[in-house]
C-alpha positions as CSV (number, residue, x, y, z in Angstrom):
1,F,107.3,48.1,177.2
2,S,106.2,48.7,173.6
3,S,102.6,47.9,174.5
4,N,102.5,50.3,177.4
5,G,104.3,52.9,175.2
6,Q,101.6,52.6,172.6
7,K,98.9,53.0,175.3
8,I,100.7,56.1,176.6
9,M,100.9,57.7,173.2
10,I,97.2,57.0,172.4
11,K,95.8,58.1,175.7
12,T,97.9,61.2,175.8
13,Q,96.6,62.2,172.4
14,K,93.0,61.6,173.7
15,Q,93.7,63.7,176.8
16,V,94.8,66.6,174.6
17,K,91.8,66.1,172.3
18,F,89.3,66.1,175.1
19,I,90.8,69.2,176.7
20,Q,90.7,71.0,173.4
21,E,87.1,70.0,172.7
22,G,86.1,71.0,176.2
23,M,87.7,74.4,176.0
24,G,86.4,75.0,172.5
25,S,82.8,74.3,173.5
26,I,82.9,75.7,177.0
27,R,79.8,77.8,176.5
28,D,77.7,74.8,175.5
29,I,79.1,72.8,178.3
30,I,78.1,75.4,180.8
31,L,74.7,76.0,179.3
32,D,73.9,72.3,179.1
33,S,75.6,71.3,182.3
34,K,77.7,68.7,180.5
35,Y,80.5,68.8,183.0
36,D,80.3,65.1,183.9
37,Y,80.4,64.0,180.3
38,Y,83.8,65.6,179.5
39,T,85.3,64.8,182.9
40,N,84.4,61.2,182.4
41,L,85.9,61.2,178.9
42,Y,89.1,62.6,180.3
43,R,89.1,60.2,183.2
44,R,88.7,57.2,180.9
45,A,91.8,58.3,179.1
46,D,93.7,59.4,182.2
47,Q,93.4,56.2,184.2
48,P,94.8,53.8,181.6
49,L,97.6,56.3,180.9
50,R,98.6,56.4,184.6
51,R,98.5,52.6,184.8
52,A,100.7,52.2,181.7
53,V,103.2,54.8,183.1
54,A,103.2,53.0,186.5
55,A,103.7,49.6,184.8
56,N,106.7,50.9,182.8
57,N,108.2,52.5,185.9
58,F,107.7,49.2,187.8
59,L,109.3,47.2,185.0
60,V,112.2,49.5,185.0
61,S,112.9,49.3,188.7
62,F,111.8,45.7,189.5
63,P,114.8,43.8,188.0
64,R,117.2,45.8,190.2
65,Y,115.8,44.3,193.4
66,V,115.5,40.8,191.8
67,I,119.2,40.9,190.7
68,E,120.4,42.2,194.0
69,G,118.5,39.5,195.9
70,M,119.7,36.8,193.5
71,T,123.3,38.1,193.9
72,L,123.0,37.8,197.7
73,I,121.6,34.3,197.5
74,L,124.4,33.3,195.0
75,I,127.1,34.7,197.4
76,S,125.5,32.8,200.3
77,I,125.4,29.5,198.3
78,I,129.1,30.0,197.3
79,A,130.0,30.7,200.9
80,I,128.2,27.5,202.1
81,L,129.8,25.3,199.4
82,A,133.2,26.8,200.1
83,V,133.0,26.3,203.8
84,N,132.0,22.6,203.3
85,S,134.8,22.0,200.8
86,I,137.7,24.0,202.3
87,T,139.2,22.9,205.6
88,N,140.5,26.4,206.4
89,S,137.4,28.6,206.1
90,S,139.4,31.8,206.6
91,N,140.7,31.4,203.1
92,I,137.2,31.9,201.7
93,L,136.8,35.4,203.0
94,P,138.9,37.1,200.4
95,L,137.0,35.2,197.6
96,L,133.7,36.3,199.0
97,G,134.9,39.8,199.4
98,T,136.0,39.9,195.8
99,I,132.7,38.5,194.5
100,A,130.7,41.0,196.7
101,L,132.8,44.0,195.6
102,G,132.6,43.0,191.9
103,S,128.8,42.6,192.2
104,L,128.6,46.0,193.9
105,K,130.4,47.6,191.0
106,L,128.6,45.7,188.2
107,L,125.0,45.9,189.4
108,P,124.6,49.7,188.8
109,A,126.0,49.3,185.3
110,F,123.6,46.4,184.6
111,H,120.7,48.4,186.0
112,Q,121.5,51.5,184.0
113,T,121.8,49.4,180.8
114,Y,118.5,47.7,181.4
115,S,116.8,51.0,182.3
116,S,118.0,52.7,179.2
117,W,116.8,49.7,177.1
118,A,113.5,49.8,178.8
119,S,113.1,53.5,178.2
120,L,113.9,53.1,174.6
121,R,111.4,50.3,174.2
122,G,108.7,52.2,176.1
123,G,109.2,55.4,174.0
124,L,109.6,53.6,170.7
125,P,105.9,54.1,169.6
126,S,106.0,57.8,170.3
127,L,109.5,58.1,168.6
128,L,108.2,56.3,165.5
129,A,105.2,58.6,165.3
130,V,107.5,61.7,165.5
131,I,109.8,60.3,162.9
132,E,106.9,59.6,160.6
133,L,105.8,63.2,161.0
134,L,109.3,64.6,160.4
135,E,109.7,62.6,157.3
136,Q,106.7,64.3,155.7
137,P,107.7,66.6,152.8
138,T,108.2,70.2,154.0
139,Y,108.7,73.4,151.9
140,R,109.9,75.7,154.6
141,N,113.3,76.5,152.9
142,A,111.6,76.8,149.6
143,I,109.1,79.3,150.9
144,H,111.9,81.6,152.0
145,Q,113.5,81.3,148.6
146,H,110.3,82.3,146.9
147,K,109.6,85.2,149.3
148,K,110.0,87.8,146.7
149,V,108.7,85.8,143.7
150,Q,105.6,87.0,142.1
151,L,103.3,85.1,139.8
152,S,102.7,86.5,136.3
153,A,99.8,88.9,136.8
154,S,98.4,88.6,133.3
155,N,94.9,87.7,132.4
156,T,96.0,84.3,131.4
157,S,95.3,81.0,133.1
158,I,97.7,80.6,136.0
159,I,96.1,77.7,137.8
160,E,94.8,74.8,135.7
161,I,93.2,71.8,137.2
162,K,92.9,68.7,135.1
163,N,90.8,65.6,135.9
164,L,91.0,66.2,139.7
165,F,89.9,63.3,142.0
166,F,90.2,63.3,145.8
167,R,89.1,61.1,148.7
168,Y,90.3,61.1,152.3
169,S,91.1,57.4,152.4
170,Q,90.9,54.3,150.3
171,T,87.8,53.1,152.1
172,K,85.8,56.3,151.6
173,P,84.0,57.6,148.5
174,Y,85.5,60.4,146.4
175,T,84.8,63.8,147.7
176,L,85.8,65.4,144.4
177,K,85.4,63.7,141.0
178,D,86.9,64.5,137.6
179,I,87.1,68.3,138.0
180,S,88.8,70.3,135.2
181,I,88.9,74.1,135.4
182,K,91.1,77.1,134.7
183,L,91.5,80.0,137.1
184,S,92.8,83.4,135.9
185,F,94.1,86.6,137.4
186,G,91.8,89.6,137.3
187,T,88.7,87.5,138.0
188,K,86.5,87.0,141.1
189,I,85.1,83.6,141.3
190,G,82.3,82.6,143.6
191,I,82.0,78.9,144.8
192,I,78.6,77.8,146.0
193,G,76.9,74.5,146.7
194,P,75.1,72.6,149.5
195,T,76.8,71.4,152.6
196,G,79.0,68.4,151.9
197,S,79.4,69.2,148.2
198,G,83.2,69.5,148.5
199,K,83.7,73.3,148.6
200,S,86.1,73.3,151.5
201,T,88.0,70.3,150.2
202,F,88.4,72.0,146.8
203,I,89.7,75.1,148.4
204,D,92.2,73.1,150.5
205,I,93.5,71.5,147.4
206,I,94.0,74.8,145.6
207,M,95.9,76.1,148.6
208,G,98.2,73.0,148.5
209,L,97.0,71.7,151.9
210,L,95.7,68.5,150.4
211,R,97.3,66.4,147.7
212,P,94.9,65.2,145.0
213,T,94.2,61.4,144.8
214,G,94.3,61.7,141.1
215,G,94.7,64.4,138.4
216,H,97.0,67.3,137.9
217,I,97.3,70.9,139.1
218,L,99.3,73.2,136.8
219,L,100.8,76.5,137.8
220,D,101.9,78.6,134.8
221,G,101.8,75.4,132.8
222,K,104.0,73.4,135.2
223,D,102.7,70.5,137.4
224,I,103.2,71.4,141.0
225,Y,103.3,67.8,142.2
226,H,104.9,65.9,139.3
227,D,107.5,68.3,138.0
228,K,110.5,67.6,140.3
229,N,112.4,70.7,139.1
230,F,109.5,73.1,140.0
231,D,108.7,73.9,143.6
232,G,105.2,75.0,142.7
233,I,103.6,74.2,146.0
234,S,105.7,76.7,147.9
235,L,105.2,79.3,145.2
236,L,101.4,78.7,145.3
237,R,101.1,78.9,149.0
238,N,103.3,82.0,149.3
239,S,100.9,83.7,146.8
240,I,97.7,83.0,148.8
241,A,96.0,84.9,151.6
242,H,93.2,83.0,153.3
243,V,90.2,84.4,155.3
244,P,88.5,81.4,157.0
245,Q,85.1,81.3,158.6
246,S,86.7,81.2,162.1
247,I,89.6,83.7,162.5
248,Y,92.4,82.9,165.0
249,L,93.5,86.0,166.8
250,S,96.4,86.1,169.3
251,D,96.3,87.9,172.6
252,A,98.2,90.9,171.2
253,S,97.4,94.3,169.7
254,I,95.2,94.9,166.7
255,E,98.2,96.1,164.8
256,Q,100.1,92.9,165.5
257,N,97.1,90.7,164.6
258,I,96.8,92.4,161.2
259,A,100.5,92.0,160.6
260,F,100.3,88.5,161.9
261,G,103.7,86.6,162.4
262,I,105.8,89.7,161.9
263,K,108.0,91.3,164.6
264,K,106.7,94.6,165.8
265,K,109.7,96.5,164.7
266,D,109.3,95.2,161.1
267,I,105.6,96.1,160.8
268,D,104.6,98.5,158.0
269,F,102.3,100.7,160.0
270,E,101.1,102.7,157.0
271,L,100.1,99.4,155.2
272,V,98.3,98.3,158.4
273,R,96.1,101.4,158.4
274,K,95.5,101.2,154.6
275,V,94.3,97.6,154.8
276,A,92.2,98.3,157.9
277,S,90.5,101.0,155.9
278,Q,90.0,98.6,152.9
279,A,88.5,96.0,155.3
280,Q,86.0,98.6,156.6
281,I,87.3,98.3,160.2
282,S,89.4,101.5,160.6
283,D,86.5,103.5,162.1
284,F,86.0,101.0,164.8
285,I,89.8,100.8,165.6
286,N,90.1,104.6,165.7
287,S,87.2,104.8,168.2
288,L,89.1,102.7,170.7
289,P,91.1,104.5,173.4
290,E,94.4,102.9,172.4
291,G,93.6,102.6,168.7
292,Y,95.7,100.1,166.9
293,N,97.6,99.3,170.1
294,S,94.4,98.0,171.7
295,T,94.6,94.3,172.6
296,V,92.0,91.8,171.4
297,G,92.2,89.3,174.2
298,E,92.8,85.5,173.9
299,R,91.4,84.3,170.6
300,G,89.9,87.8,170.1
301,I,87.4,87.4,172.9
302,L,87.2,91.2,173.3
303,L,85.8,91.6,169.8
304,S,82.5,90.6,168.2
305,G,82.4,87.9,165.6
306,G,82.0,90.4,162.8
307,Q,84.9,92.5,164.0
308,R,87.1,89.3,164.1
309,Q,86.2,88.6,160.5
310,L,87.0,92.1,159.4
311,L,90.4,91.9,161.1
312,G,90.9,88.6,159.3
313,L,90.2,90.3,156.0
314,A,92.6,93.1,156.9
315,R,95.3,90.5,157.7
316,A,94.8,88.9,154.3
317,L,95.1,92.2,152.5
318,Y,98.3,93.0,154.5
319,K,100.0,90.0,153.0
320,Q,99.7,91.6,149.6
321,S,99.1,88.2,148.1
322,Q,97.9,87.8,144.6
323,I,95.4,85.1,145.4
324,I,92.8,85.9,148.0
325,I,90.5,83.1,149.3
326,L,87.4,83.9,151.4
327,D,86.0,80.7,153.0
328,E,82.6,81.7,154.4
329,A,84.3,84.9,155.6
330,T,81.1,87.0,155.5
331,S,78.9,84.5,157.2
332,S,78.9,86.3,160.6
333,L,78.5,89.8,159.2
334,D,75.3,91.8,158.9
335,D,74.0,92.8,155.4
336,N,75.5,96.3,155.4
337,T,78.9,95.2,156.5
338,E,78.8,92.4,154.0
339,K,78.1,94.9,151.2
340,L,81.1,96.9,152.3
341,I,83.4,93.8,152.3
342,V,82.1,92.8,148.8
343,E,82.7,96.4,147.6
344,A,86.3,96.3,149.0
345,I,86.9,93.0,147.2
346,N,85.5,94.4,144.0
347,N,87.8,97.4,144.1
348,L,90.9,95.2,143.9
349,D,92.8,95.6,140.7
350,D,93.3,93.0,138.0
351,S,96.5,91.7,139.6
352,F,94.4,89.6,142.0
353,L,92.6,86.3,141.7
354,V,89.7,86.1,144.3
355,L,87.9,82.9,145.3
356,I,84.8,83.4,147.5
357,V,83.2,80.4,149.1
358,A,79.7,81.3,150.3
359,H,76.2,80.0,151.1
360,R,74.6,83.4,150.8
361,L,74.1,84.3,147.2
362,S,74.3,88.0,147.9
363,T,78.0,87.5,148.7
364,V,78.8,86.2,145.2
365,M,76.4,88.2,143.1
366,Q,79.2,90.7,142.1
367,C,81.6,88.0,141.1
368,D,82.7,87.5,137.5
369,R,82.0,83.8,137.5
370,I,80.2,81.3,139.7
371,L,81.1,77.6,140.2
372,K,78.4,75.4,141.7
373,L,79.6,72.2,143.3
374,Q,77.2,69.3,144.0
375,G,78.2,65.8,144.9
376,G,81.9,66.5,144.3
377,I,81.5,67.7,140.7
378,I,81.0,71.1,139.1
379,V,77.4,71.2,137.9
380,D,77.3,74.8,136.8
381,D,79.9,77.3,135.7
382,G,79.0,80.8,134.4
383,P,78.4,84.4,135.2
384,P,76.0,85.1,138.1
385,S,73.7,87.2,135.9
386,I,72.8,84.0,134.1
387,L,73.5,81.2,136.6
388,L,71.8,82.6,139.6
389,T,68.9,84.3,138.0
390,S,68.0,81.2,136.1
391,K,67.7,79.1,139.3
């Protein structure tokens, strides 16, 4: 049962994985006629899954028929022995009736007990996986407690990283190595570097999504991981607005996508229009027949890539967070729109800390400071006027 349960869990995960991959790359599959490739991948996961499910169902039901057959054989043997040993065979009938009635009452109970045990054994691997997931540390309650807490918006270091190391597993090399840096409010910091230099990993660590392998992250002088009396991870996450390279949009109105995760009756409509204007997308929204009530389709399919990015920026600004992180957020925009986005970011007051990850140097030219990552370490740190022009 445990072996089949393990197969069921693994193959189910693969089924979901292949479906997600197939739907996510549906355009490439259609263009390249790769239908057979993904259907074969799914089939190779589906057939063992069905066999494992069938095997467990058989093992659950099979003992019932064996026990019932053995019981009938046992009653027959008792009857034969009793007839041969007792002169008055009519006396054996009440005994046989008692045995048969008792077996009839006990068999369902035995079968139910066995079926329950078999179900527990078969579902144990999945149960252990769920328990392991649930036992991971969460900060949901703490986030609600810190809902109204604001970080000190002074021009002093609020995030300090000391001797940061990170790797994804014990068998893999370090992605980030011995990074020490201070990040302050009122500054706009560009993060550049070649592909694979550790930029995204560095950002994920700053957002509290990855825990460092070694080193310390201090928030207002307190260690967010090692100070047990300080819930710095929740406070940090609650202070960050993130604009990724690929924006997720729900099949709802533009207004609801900007105020993402908020009930419609609780949306601040004035703030929605303000941040849309800051994100340079208000003119487009106003040109639509239904304006802010226009739907964007599933995953924003009714919008262009650039328009989705602009909505993502408006969503980040709506959160009124003090730390704004743009992770390749302007990669799909044309030069003119990019300039408008950069201008909007530059117009933010000194209560914000802005981190911009970019490959295009034009995106970070107006930053106060540039960090260049290469091979998991910071190789350059300085103002763009010096760092970029000297390259």
